[in-house]
C-alpha positions in Angstrom: 90.7 116.4 98.3 91.9 113.7 95.8 89.5 110.6 96.3 88.8 107.0 95.0 85.6 105.3 94.5 83.9 107.7 97.0 87.4 107.6 100.0 89.9 110.3 99.7 93.1 109.4 100.3 95.0 110.0 102.9 98.2 111.9 102.2 100.6 112.6 106.1 103.1 110.5 107.5 101.4 110.9 111.2 97.8 109.9 109.4 99.4 106.7 108.0 100.9 105.5 111.5 98.0 106.1 113.4 96.0 103.4 111.2 99.5 101.5 111.4 99.4 102.2 115.9 95.4 101.4 116.3 94.0 99.7 113.2 94.2 96.1 113.0 96.1 94.3 110.4 95.4 91.0 108.1 98.0 89.6 105.6 98.1 87.7 102.7 100.8 86.7 100.1 101.0 89.8 98.0 99.1 92.2 100.2 98.7 93.7 104.0 95.7 95.9 105.1 95.3 97.8 107.6 92.3 98.8 108.8 90.4 101.2 111.6 86.6 101.2 111.7 85.8 105.1 112.2 81.9 105.9 111.0 81.4 108.7 108.8 85.0 108.5 108.0 86.0 107.0 104.1 90.0 107.5 103.6 92.4 105.0 102.3 96.0 104.8 101.5 98.3 103.1 99.5 102.1 102.1 100.4 105.0 100.3 98.8 108.3 100.3 100.5 111.9 100.9 98.8 111.8 97.2 99.7 110.5 96.4 96.7 112.4 98.2 94.2 112.7 101.9 92.8 110.0 104.2 92.1 108.7 103.2 88.6 107.9 99.2 90.5 106.6 101.3 93.8 104.1 103.0 91.5 103.0 100.3 89.7 102.4 98.0 93.1 100.6 101.0 94.2 98.6 101.3 90.9 97.7 97.6 91.2 96.3 98.6 94.6 94.5 101.0 93.3 93.0 98.7 90.8 91.5 96.5 93.4 90.5 98.8 95.8 88.1 100.3 92.7 86.1 97.2 92.4 85.3 96.6 96.4 85.1 100.5 97.3 81.2 100.5 97.0 80.3 97.7 99.2 83.2 98.5 101.9 82.2 100.1 105.6 83.2 102.9 107.0 86.7 103.6 108.0 90.4 103.8 107.0 92.0 101.3 105.2 95.8 101.7 104.1 96.9 98.5 102.1 100.9 97.7 101.6 102.2 95.9 98.7 104.5 93.1 99.2 107.3 91.9 96.4 105.0 89.3 95.4 102.4 91.3 94.0 104.7 91.5 91.3 104.6 88.2 89.7 100.7 87.5 90.8 98.2 87.4 88.0 95.2 89.8 88.6 92.6 86.7 89.6 95.5 85.5 92.5 95.5 89.6 93.5 91.9 89.6 93.6 91.3 86.6 95.7 94.5 88.0 98.4 92.7 91.7 97.9 89.3 89.7 98.7 90.9 88.0 101.2 92.0 90.4 103.3 88.9 92.4 103.1 87.0 89.5 104.5 89.2 88.6 107.2 88.6 91.9 108.8 85.4 92.1 108.2 85.3 95.2 106.4 81.7 94.4 103.5 78.6 95.7 104.7 
């Protein structure tokens, strides 16, 4: 199984749907976080909808999210995280993205 920063990655559609339905969500200008706390479970998923553009753009958005997640992964609580890219992710400088990312993680009370 693939892992990023000690977290396994979500693969199945039903796993994503479960988090969307049961988890709490937090929004910022460039990213949305769905978080479902579960002791002993460390999973993460990254998505970008077709509204964002072609596959190249969607993959770039997910790469940026993964890079940000790696910076914070060591200090996060157990649970399932799903990050959804918004259109603003392409125009925002890295500092702005970092602030948005930190903001949604703080609001969801995900830091240990």
